Backbone as a chain_set.jsonl record, in Angstrom:
{"seq": "MNTFDVLQTWEVENENEKGNAFSVLLNNASSIDKPLQFSNFGKKGSFLSSVIICRSDGAVAAIHQDTLGNLYFNTFREKIAPVFTKTIRNMLNIRNHLLLQLDLECKNISEEYFDKEEPKYLSEIEKIPLEKLKEEIKVLFGFTDFPFDSEDISEILNCSVDDAEKALNQYINGV", "coords": {"N": [[-82.361, 71.887, -57.724], [-79.779, 74.034, -56.904], [-76.924, 75.341, -58.599], [-73.718, 76.765, -58.459], [-70.805, 78.757, -59.073], [-68.337, 78.916, -56.819], [-65.949, 80.27, -56.878], [-66.392, 82.434, -58.511], [-68.88, 83.594, -58.016], [-70.528, 85.09, -55.382], [-73.049, 85.346, -54.465], [-76.128, 83.629, -54.365], [-79.122, 82.318, -55.804], [-81.937, 81.094, -54.268], [-84.908, 79.071, -54.089], [-86.581, 80.234, -52.159], [-85.169, 82.335, -51.048], [-82.784, 84.977, -51.411], [-79.363, 85.443, -51.011], [-76.189, 85.427, -49.275], [-73.756, 82.779, -49.724], [-73.288, 81.498, -47.314], [-75.569, 81.95, -45.662], [-77.492, 80.667, -47.19], [-76.526, 78.11, -47.066], [-76.826, 77.553, -44.318], [-79.605, 77.488, -44.145], [-80.22, 75.303, -45.733], [-78.758, 73.097, -44.968], [-79.856, 71.072, -43.43], [-81.389, 69.705, -45.166], [-80.875, 66.951, -46.389], [-81.769, 65.248, -48.368], [-82.001, 66.91, -50.557], [-79.479, 68.476, -51.21], [-77.693, 71.614, -51.382], [-75.843, 72.486, -54.246], [-72.533, 73.098, -55.586], [-70.086, 74.393, -57.879], [-66.741, 73.671, -58.383], [-63.892, 74.401, -59.895], [-65.013, 73.197, -62.149], [-65.927, 70.819, -61.141], [-68.631, 69.275, -59.666], [-70.076, 69.499, -56.429], [-71.446, 68.88, -53.149], [-72.485, 70.987, -50.407], [-72.418, 69.49, -48.166], [-70.224, 67.892, -48.307], [-67.99, 69.49, -48.027], [-65.752, 72.169, -47.064], [-66.368, 75.098, -45.357], [-65.143, 78.309, -45.607], [-64.849, 81.19, -43.828], [-63.978, 84.442, -44.091], [-62.548, 87.253, -42.304], [-63.321, 89.61, -43.526], [-65.846, 89.163, -44.404], [-66.195, 87.656, -46.692], [-67.065, 84.532, -48.133], [-66.251, 81.178, -48.749], [-66.631, 78.027, -50.288], [-65.028, 75.013, -50.193], [-64.44, 72.045, -51.775], [-64.07, 68.843, -50.23], [-62.388, 67.014, -51.526], [-60.684, 68.682, -52.95], [-59.302, 69.975, -50.858], [-58.175, 67.697, -49.709], [-56.447, 66.912, -51.769], [-54.686, 69.068, -51.689], [-53.507, 68.727, -49.13], [-52.333, 66.197, -49.551], [-50.52, 66.76, -51.654], [-48.834, 68.59, -50.367], [-47.786, 66.921, -48.398], [-46.476, 65.062, -50.047], [-44.544, 66.672, -51.279], [-43.048, 67.969, -49.225], [-42.781, 66.407, -46.86], [-42.601, 63.616, -47.409], [-40.098, 63.293, -48.897], [-38.169, 63.648, -46.84], [-38.75, 61.534, -45.101], [-38.319, 59.383, -46.828], [-35.583, 59.64, -47.363], [-34.607, 59.355, -44.747], [-35.411, 56.721, -44.07], [-34.069, 55.281, -46.068], [-31.377, 55.837, -45.375], [-31.286, 54.752, -42.778], [-31.824, 52.038, -43.296], [-29.549, 51.459, -44.771], [-27.574, 51.785, -42.807], [-28.336, 49.735, -41.066], [-27.96, 47.475, -42.731], [-25.213, 47.601, -43.112], [-24.328, 47.161, -40.501], [-25.272, 44.541, -40.206], [-23.647, 43.247, -42.04], [-21.173, 43.636, -40.787], [-21.641, 42.133, -38.483], [-21.962, 39.573, -39.574], [-19.34, 39.159, -40.428], [-18.0, 39.196, -37.966], [-19.139, 36.951, -36.742], [-18.076, 35.063, -38.308], [-19.407, 34.268, -40.595], [-18.971, 35.194, -43.088], [-16.202, 35.832, -45.281], [-13.199, 37.833, -44.829], [-12.396, 38.954, -47.201], [-14.751, 38.957, -48.702], [-16.218, 40.73, -47.105], [-14.649, 43.074, -47.368], [-15.09, 43.56, -50.047], [-17.861, 44.031, -50.168], [-18.427, 46.045, -48.29], [-18.002, 48.8, -49.218], [-20.43, 49.383, -50.524], [-22.132, 50.183, -48.542], [-21.055, 52.357, -47.383], [-21.302, 55.703, -47.527], [-20.696, 58.969, -48.867], [-20.674, 61.877, -46.822], [-23.348, 64.101, -47.015], [-23.438, 67.472, -48.124], [-25.51, 69.566, -46.872], [-27.475, 72.444, -47.207], [-27.807, 74.736, -44.483], [-30.369, 75.838, -43.854], [-32.123, 74.094, -45.204], [-31.502, 71.714, -43.906], [-32.361, 72.377, -41.353], [-35.119, 72.537, -41.839], [-35.627, 69.85, -42.48], [-35.047, 68.668, -40.03], [-37.064, 69.831, -38.532], [-39.297, 68.575, -39.678], [-38.765, 65.912, -38.906], [-38.891, 66.127, -36.051], [-41.493, 66.938, -35.876], [-42.989, 64.685, -36.304], [-42.285, 62.723, -34.52], [-41.482, 61.833, -31.139], [-39.014, 61.103, -30.325], [-35.901, 61.475, -28.658], [-33.72, 62.913, -30.39], [-30.262, 63.461, -30.889], [-27.461, 65.467, -32.056], [-25.683, 63.648, -33.206], [-27.32, 61.454, -33.82], [-29.032, 62.653, -35.692], [-27.179, 63.301, -37.618], [-26.489, 60.759, -38.61], [-28.998, 59.812, -39.446], [-29.822, 61.685, -41.398], [-27.623, 61.784, -42.989], [-25.524, 63.723, -42.822], [-22.932, 66.027, -41.756], [-21.79, 65.915, -38.33], [-21.291, 68.358, -37.139], [-22.769, 70.165, -38.771], [-25.319, 69.152, -38.272], [-25.524, 69.702, -35.554], [-25.4, 72.534, -35.527], [-27.746, 73.166, -37.014], [-29.665, 71.934, -35.416], [-29.407, 73.376, -33.014], [-30.215, 75.909, -33.95], [-32.846, 75.303, -34.652], [-33.955, 74.575, -32.159], [-33.586, 76.958, -30.716], [-35.187, 78.622, -32.154], [-34.288, 80.161, -34.274]], "CA": [[-81.085, 71.973, -57.084], [-79.013, 75.172, -57.41], [-75.495, 75.146, -58.817], [-73.047, 78.022, -58.716], [-69.353, 78.692, -59.016], [-67.909, 79.618, -55.621], [-64.796, 81.127, -57.149], [-66.794, 83.603, -59.272], [-70.136, 84.152, -57.552], [-70.703, 85.02, -53.936], [-74.47, 85.35, -54.156], [-76.874, 82.578, -55.052], [-80.571, 82.422, -55.674], [-82.629, 79.904, -53.818], [-86.328, 79.27, -54.383], [-87.237, 81.055, -51.147], [-84.371, 83.423, -50.493], [-81.567, 85.384, -52.09], [-78.421, 85.871, -49.982], [-74.84, 84.898, -49.503], [-73.667, 81.319, -49.704], [-73.327, 80.992, -45.957], [-76.939, 81.903, -45.153], [-78.204, 79.622, -47.932], [-76.049, 76.855, -46.51], [-77.448, 77.344, -43.017], [-81.008, 77.163, -44.33], [-80.387, 74.075, -46.49], [-77.881, 72.024, -44.502], [-80.621, 69.97, -42.877], [-82.102, 69.043, -46.248], [-79.928, 65.998, -46.951], [-82.322, 64.655, -49.59], [-81.846, 67.867, -51.646], [-78.438, 69.41, -50.78], [-77.257, 72.68, -52.274], [-74.663, 72.077, -55.005], [-71.691, 74.157, -56.109], [-69.09, 73.936, -58.846], [-65.394, 74.093, -58.01], [-63.029, 73.999, -61.001], [-65.768, 72.338, -63.039], [-66.334, 69.602, -60.441], [-69.771, 69.573, -58.808], [-70.054, 68.9, -55.107], [-72.446, 69.452, -52.253], [-71.941, 71.632, -49.222], [-72.275, 68.491, -47.114], [-68.899, 67.283, -48.414], [-67.068, 70.581, -48.27], [-65.347, 72.992, -45.938], [-66.755, 76.492, -45.544], [-64.158, 79.225, -45.056], [-65.4, 82.529, -43.64], [-62.913, 85.394, -43.796], [-62.954, 88.35, -41.427], [-63.933, 90.687, -44.306], [-67.198, 88.764, -44.774], [-66.205, 86.754, -47.851], [-67.3, 83.132, -47.799], [-65.896, 80.261, -49.829], [-66.823, 76.603, -50.024], [-64.011, 74.236, -50.877], [-64.783, 70.629, -51.73], [-63.106, 68.086, -49.441], [-61.391, 66.417, -52.417], [-59.7, 69.723, -53.255], [-58.468, 70.112, -49.664], [-57.413, 66.461, -49.592], [-55.351, 66.967, -52.733], [-53.724, 70.043, -51.182], [-52.755, 68.078, -48.058], [-51.53, 65.128, -50.136], [-49.408, 67.367, -52.384], [-47.916, 69.138, -49.375], [-47.099, 65.774, -47.81], [-45.59, 64.481, -51.051], [-43.445, 67.591, -51.616], [-42.234, 68.418, -48.095], [-42.574, 65.43, -45.8], [-42.188, 62.314, -47.947], [-38.662, 63.191, -49.192], [-37.404, 63.51, -45.604], [-38.937, 60.169, -44.618], [-37.658, 58.48, -47.777], [-34.156, 59.767, -47.097], [-34.361, 58.792, -43.421], [-35.549, 55.263, -44.129], [-32.967, 54.777, -46.892], [-30.144, 55.907, -44.581], [-31.361, 53.807, -41.662], [-31.657, 50.696, -43.861], [-28.147, 51.351, -45.134], [-26.845, 51.584, -41.543], [-28.679, 48.386, -40.603], [-27.309, 46.485, -43.584], [-23.78, 47.647, -42.815], [-24.15, 46.474, -39.219], [-25.461, 43.108, -40.457], [-22.429, 42.786, -42.703], [-20.147, 43.557, -39.743], [-21.988, 41.003, -37.62], [-21.631, 38.356, -40.319], [-17.889, 39.017, -40.376], [-17.641, 38.857, -36.581], [-19.585, 35.571, -36.484], [-17.357, 34.248, -39.283], [-20.313, 33.788, -41.639], [-18.4, 35.638, -44.361], [-14.752, 36.03, -45.231], [-12.767, 39.233, -44.839], [-12.366, 39.385, -48.601], [-16.133, 39.282, -49.078], [-16.547, 41.944, -46.356], [-13.953, 44.2, -48.002], [-15.716, 43.807, -51.345], [-19.242, 44.494, -49.973], [-18.544, 47.203, -47.397], [-18.167, 50.107, -49.895], [-21.836, 49.608, -50.89], [-22.847, 50.747, -47.407], [-20.372, 53.564, -46.939], [-21.607, 56.801, -48.445], [-20.124, 60.266, -48.525], [-21.554, 62.781, -46.078], [-23.925, 65.133, -47.878], [-23.349, 68.869, -47.683], [-26.877, 70.078, -46.953], [-27.583, 73.828, -46.709], [-28.284, 74.8, -43.102], [-31.823, 76.074, -43.819], [-32.788, 72.85, -45.615], [-31.294, 70.768, -42.817], [-33.259, 72.792, -40.265], [-36.469, 72.126, -42.245], [-35.708, 68.393, -42.354], [-35.109, 68.401, -38.587], [-38.419, 70.234, -38.12], [-40.192, 67.493, -40.097], [-38.516, 64.763, -38.022], [-39.429, 66.383, -34.718], [-42.943, 67.088, -35.976], [-43.658, 63.392, -36.416], [-41.856, 61.779, -33.497], [-41.022, 62.442, -29.887], [-37.713, 60.54, -29.985], [-34.927, 62.519, -28.302], [-32.567, 62.865, -31.284], [-29.176, 64.419, -30.694], [-26.813, 65.813, -33.326], [-25.094, 62.44, -33.777], [-28.438, 60.706, -34.427], [-29.481, 63.381, -36.882], [-26.116, 63.154, -38.604], [-26.63, 59.432, -39.224], [-30.308, 59.68, -40.092], [-29.906, 62.554, -42.573], [-26.359, 61.646, -43.716], [-24.835, 65.014, -42.86], [-21.884, 66.086, -40.742], [-22.263, 66.136, -36.957], [-21.233, 69.809, -36.9], [-23.925, 70.78, -39.423], [-26.509, 68.722, -37.534], [-25.547, 70.437, -34.289], [-25.765, 73.928, -35.828], [-29.16, 73.218, -37.407], [-30.466, 71.561, -34.242], [-29.388, 74.547, -32.117], [-31.069, 76.954, -34.55], [-34.239, 74.851, -34.538], [-34.357, 74.652, -30.739], [-33.618, 78.367, -30.31], [-36.149, 79.354, -32.975], [-33.584, 81.093, -35.163]], "C": [[-80.297, 73.119, -57.721], [-77.548, 74.805, -57.564], [-74.877, 76.504, -59.082], [-71.55, 77.818, -58.563], [-68.877, 79.559, -57.864], [-66.801, 80.612, -55.93], [-65.188, 82.394, -57.904], [-68.026, 84.293, -58.704], [-70.268, 83.978, -56.053], [-72.16, 85.037, -53.531], [-75.164, 84.292, -54.977], [-78.361, 82.85, -54.88], [-81.124, 81.08, -55.272], [-84.109, 80.141, -54.105], [-86.968, 80.272, -53.423], [-86.451, 82.296, -50.743], [-83.198, 83.736, -51.411], [-80.626, 85.902, -51.007], [-77.058, 85.318, -50.259], [-74.828, 83.385, -49.305], [-73.797, 80.767, -48.301], [-74.753, 80.921, -45.418], [-77.753, 80.856, -45.893], [-77.799, 78.266, -47.387], [-76.745, 76.559, -45.187], [-78.908, 76.927, -43.16], [-81.222, 75.819, -45.014], [-79.572, 72.892, -45.974], [-78.673, 70.841, -43.971], [-81.382, 69.197, -43.955], [-81.158, 68.089, -46.981], [-80.454, 65.39, -48.246], [-82.199, 65.596, -50.788], [-80.784, 68.9, -51.256], [-78.126, 70.449, -51.846], [-75.963, 72.245, -52.939], [-73.84, 73.306, -55.384], [-70.7, 73.533, -57.071], [-67.746, 74.518, -58.461], [-64.443, 73.535, -59.054], [-63.735, 72.985, -61.898], [-66.252, 71.052, -62.395], [-67.494, 69.957, -59.517], [-69.644, 68.847, -57.484], [-71.112, 69.542, -54.242], [-71.758, 70.093, -51.065], [-71.73, 70.62, -48.097], [-70.921, 67.795, -47.184], [-67.853, 68.352, -48.715], [-66.728, 71.293, -46.974], [-65.726, 74.426, -46.275], [-65.709, 77.359, -44.862], [-64.777, 80.612, -45.014], [-64.255, 83.462, -43.245], [-63.447, 86.533, -42.941], [-63.59, 89.5, -42.202], [-65.326, 90.323, -44.812], [-67.277, 87.856, -45.978], [-66.315, 85.314, -47.378], [-66.914, 82.289, -48.998], [-66.163, 78.839, -49.376], [-65.791, 75.85, -50.855], [-64.333, 72.763, -50.681], [-63.684, 69.867, -50.992], [-62.046, 67.416, -50.313], [-60.294, 67.42, -52.754], [-58.761, 69.92, -52.078], [-57.603, 68.879, -49.462], [-56.242, 66.441, -50.541], [-54.274, 67.941, -52.278], [-52.873, 69.42, -50.083], [-51.838, 66.993, -48.611], [-50.318, 65.703, -50.858], [-48.375, 67.964, -51.438], [-47.111, 68.017, -48.737], [-46.064, 65.223, -48.785], [-44.375, 65.37, -51.311], [-42.526, 67.907, -50.439], [-41.877, 67.306, -47.116], [-42.039, 64.104, -46.329], [-40.701, 62.249, -48.291], [-37.793, 63.005, -47.941], [-37.533, 62.085, -45.077], [-38.274, 59.156, -45.543], [-36.156, 58.47, -47.517], [-33.793, 59.108, -45.765], [-34.405, 57.272, -43.458], [-34.411, 54.654, -44.94], [-31.667, 54.76, -46.09], [-30.15, 54.915, -43.427], [-31.229, 52.359, -42.145], [-30.208, 50.448, -44.248], [-27.287, 51.08, -43.89], [-27.094, 50.168, -41.026], [-27.946, 47.324, -41.417], [-25.795, 46.458, -43.364], [-23.492, 46.942, -41.493], [-24.328, 44.962, -39.365], [-24.221, 42.509, -41.123], [-21.292, 42.638, -41.684], [-20.394, 42.377, -38.805], [-21.666, 39.67, -38.299], [-20.124, 38.107, -40.304], [-17.453, 38.567, -38.983], [-18.009, 37.415, -36.236], [-18.944, 34.564, -37.445], [-18.292, 33.586, -40.295], [-19.824, 34.174, -43.029], [-16.891, 35.825, -44.191], [-14.428, 37.53, -45.211], [-12.712, 39.791, -46.249], [-13.761, 39.795, -49.063], [-16.563, 40.583, -48.387], [-15.929, 43.167, -47.026], [-14.572, 44.557, -49.345], [-17.107, 44.443, -51.182], [-19.366, 45.79, -49.182], [-18.696, 48.536, -48.127], [-19.602, 50.408, -50.336], [-22.587, 50.363, -49.788], [-22.198, 52.006, -46.841], [-20.636, 54.662, -47.954], [-20.965, 58.09, -47.944], [-21.157, 61.096, -47.761], [-22.034, 63.867, -47.027], [-23.694, 66.515, -47.264], [-24.724, 69.491, -47.929], [-26.882, 71.516, -46.453], [-28.276, 73.857, -45.346], [-29.805, 74.989, -43.012], [-32.599, 74.811, -44.194], [-32.669, 71.804, -44.513], [-32.211, 71.086, -41.641], [-34.707, 72.397, -40.578], [-36.653, 70.616, -42.107], [-35.783, 67.983, -40.888], [-36.501, 68.739, -38.058], [-39.436, 69.147, -38.498], [-40.017, 66.286, -39.179], [-39.136, 64.964, -36.644], [-40.946, 66.57, -34.728], [-43.688, 65.768, -35.981], [-43.216, 62.368, -35.388], [-41.441, 62.532, -32.243], [-39.719, 61.795, -29.415], [-36.733, 61.668, -29.666], [-33.667, 62.406, -29.164], [-31.514, 63.875, -30.842], [-28.49, 64.635, -32.04], [-26.17, 64.6, -33.993], [-26.163, 61.588, -34.473], [-28.873, 61.353, -35.734], [-28.448, 63.261, -37.994], [-26.226, 61.817, -39.331], [-27.918, 59.316, -40.023], [-30.37, 60.469, -41.392], [-28.618, 62.572, -43.403], [-25.671, 62.998, -43.926], [-23.748, 65.007, -41.789], [-22.493, 66.364, -39.365], [-22.277, 67.629, -36.646], [-22.432, 70.524, -37.515], [-25.214, 70.415, -38.698], [-26.64, 69.489, -36.229], [-25.953, 71.895, -34.493], [-27.259, 74.045, -36.141], [-30.071, 72.891, -36.23], [-30.521, 72.713, -33.243], [-30.28, 75.663, -32.648], [-32.54, 76.575, -34.428], [-34.749, 75.004, -33.11], [-34.503, 76.094, -30.281], [-34.571, 79.224, -31.139], [-35.527, 80.37, -33.909], [-33.938, 80.799, -36.597]], "O": [[-80.162, 73.172, -58.943], [-76.998, 74.052, -56.76], [-75.428, 77.307, -59.834], [-71.096, 76.826, -57.992], [-68.992, 80.784, -57.911], [-66.723, 81.675, -55.313], [-64.405, 83.344, -57.944], [-68.188, 85.496, -58.906], [-70.14, 82.875, -55.523], [-72.482, 84.771, -52.373], [-74.833, 84.079, -56.143], [-78.79, 83.519, -53.939], [-80.807, 80.055, -55.875], [-84.523, 81.276, -54.337], [-87.809, 81.072, -53.835], [-87.016, 83.217, -50.154], [-82.686, 82.856, -52.102], [-81.033, 86.709, -50.172], [-76.792, 84.8, -51.343], [-75.779, 82.802, -48.783], [-74.355, 79.686, -48.108], [-75.116, 79.934, -44.779], [-78.618, 80.216, -45.295], [-78.634, 77.37, -47.259], [-77.202, 75.438, -44.962], [-79.398, 76.105, -42.385], [-82.302, 75.241, -44.891], [-79.694, 71.788, -46.505], [-78.202, 69.707, -44.054], [-81.957, 68.145, -43.674], [-80.695, 68.398, -48.079], [-79.668, 65.052, -49.131], [-82.283, 65.141, -51.928], [-81.113, 70.058, -51.0], [-78.272, 70.203, -53.044], [-75.08, 71.697, -52.28], [-74.369, 74.412, -55.491], [-70.497, 72.319, -57.084], [-67.625, 75.723, -58.238], [-64.21, 72.327, -59.098], [-63.119, 72.022, -62.353], [-66.93, 70.262, -63.051], [-67.362, 70.843, -58.673], [-69.16, 67.717, -57.427], [-71.618, 70.619, -54.558], [-70.607, 69.789, -50.753], [-70.949, 70.867, -47.179], [-70.508, 67.166, -46.21], [-66.957, 68.156, -49.536], [-67.335, 71.051, -45.93], [-65.43, 74.908, -47.368], [-65.417, 77.175, -43.68], [-65.183, 81.148, -46.045], [-63.639, 83.29, -42.193], [-64.657, 86.748, -42.866], [-64.325, 90.296, -41.616], [-65.927, 91.087, -45.568], [-68.35, 87.325, -46.263], [-65.738, 84.929, -46.361], [-67.217, 82.646, -50.136], [-65.943, 78.495, -48.215], [-65.698, 76.033, -52.069], [-64.48, 72.295, -49.552], [-62.505, 70.201, -51.112], [-60.906, 67.266, -49.873], [-59.119, 67.061, -52.837], [-57.549, 70.024, -52.267], [-56.435, 68.99, -49.089], [-55.153, 66.002, -50.172], [-53.084, 67.68, -52.455], [-51.65, 69.564, -50.093], [-50.688, 66.879, -48.186], [-49.207, 65.197, -50.698], [-47.173, 67.856, -51.682], [-45.9, 68.14, -48.554], [-44.924, 64.951, -48.408], [-43.28, 64.856, -51.542], [-41.326, 68.096, -50.641], [-40.762, 67.282, -46.597], [-41.116, 63.534, -45.747], [-40.073, 61.23, -48.003], [-36.795, 62.286, -47.981], [-36.543, 61.488, -44.654], [-37.72, 58.163, -45.07], [-35.537, 57.408, -47.459], [-32.796, 58.393, -45.668], [-33.514, 56.613, -42.922], [-33.849, 53.63, -44.551], [-30.934, 53.772, -46.123], [-29.124, 54.302, -43.133], [-30.592, 51.542, -41.48], [-29.698, 49.342, -44.071], [-26.383, 50.245, -43.923], [-26.162, 49.486, -40.599], [-27.379, 46.386, -40.857], [-25.176, 45.396, -43.426], [-22.513, 46.205, -41.384], [-23.617, 44.189, -38.723], [-23.807, 41.396, -40.798], [-20.548, 41.657, -41.706], [-19.452, 41.704, -38.385], [-21.156, 38.749, -37.66], [-19.686, 36.963, -40.18], [-16.631, 37.662, -38.846], [-17.271, 36.738, -35.519], [-19.236, 33.369, -37.396], [-18.016, 32.493, -40.79], [-20.211, 33.563, -44.026], [-16.391, 35.959, -43.074], [-15.268, 38.37, -45.532], [-12.958, 40.978, -46.46], [-13.942, 40.823, -49.716], [-17.196, 41.437, -49.008], [-16.603, 44.177, -47.228], [-14.579, 45.723, -49.738], [-17.486, 45.303, -51.978], [-20.312, 46.551, -49.385], [-19.485, 49.362, -47.668], [-19.957, 51.575, -50.505], [-23.546, 51.085, -50.058], [-22.734, 52.638, -45.93], [-20.234, 54.555, -49.112], [-20.728, 58.263, -46.748], [-22.356, 61.019, -48.028], [-21.243, 64.477, -47.748], [-23.75, 66.691, -46.047], [-25.052, 69.888, -49.047], [-26.347, 71.79, -45.379], [-29.21, 73.096, -45.094], [-30.454, 74.361, -42.175], [-33.614, 74.495, -43.572], [-33.63, 71.091, -44.223], [-32.767, 70.185, -41.012], [-35.439, 71.971, -39.685], [-37.708, 70.153, -41.672], [-36.507, 67.048, -40.543], [-37.048, 68.011, -37.23], [-40.334, 68.84, -37.715], [-41.001, 65.701, -38.724], [-39.824, 64.082, -36.131], [-41.605, 66.38, -33.706], [-44.885, 65.727, -35.695], [-43.724, 61.247, -35.384], [-41.096, 63.713, -32.29], [-39.353, 61.919, -28.246], [-36.738, 62.701, -30.334], [-32.658, 61.862, -28.715], [-31.838, 65.002, -30.467], [-28.894, 64.052, -33.046], [-26.118, 64.531, -35.221], [-25.944, 61.069, -35.568], [-29.058, 60.679, -36.747], [-28.799, 63.136, -39.167], [-26.069, 61.764, -40.551], [-27.929, 58.789, -41.135], [-30.911, 59.983, -42.385], [-28.529, 63.288, -44.401], [-25.293, 63.363, -45.039], [-23.664, 64.066, -41.0], [-23.562, 66.963, -39.251], [-23.18, 68.111, -35.962], [-23.044, 71.382, -36.877], [-26.096, 71.256, -38.527], [-27.741, 69.882, -35.842], [-26.753, 72.432, -33.726], [-27.95, 74.911, -35.603], [-31.127, 73.502, -36.068], [-31.582, 72.992, -32.684], [-31.016, 76.29, -31.887], [-33.382, 77.424, -34.136], [-35.85, 75.507, -32.887], [-35.432, 76.422, -29.543], [-34.744, 80.411, -30.862], [-36.178, 81.341, -34.293], [-33.45, 81.472, -37.504]]}, "num_chains": 1, "name": "protein.A"}
């Protein structure tokens, strides 16, 4: 079984042929009992569990699926998860405030208790930079087909309606 470092070596030697990684892969892909191995950051893997990237200049790279999976996970954790965490937190806060109001209306709680508890659910509107707000809107629209308007976005992202409207207009117009 051959092992080579994709990040440093573009040519490999096989028992029968010497060539680039892509041609060796094509000749050995059907040999599942003896797959070609490569090393990626010190981690060995087979071409059968990797993605082959062929650039237009002829360079070929094999990237192990775990490496790509980590890249996708890190991107999700850094860009998408914070928006969803913020959205869920704000929506739960809105729901709990509405439940408190309903309890007051149904006379399940006293006005004194309501007045004491209500400040927990009232938060200051965040001043979010327009570019960041536009990115958060892009994430929201990328994962749902709900027809959000500026008022919805204002509540979901806890920003002013004016800022939500500006960012939404820029997002829609591609600015």
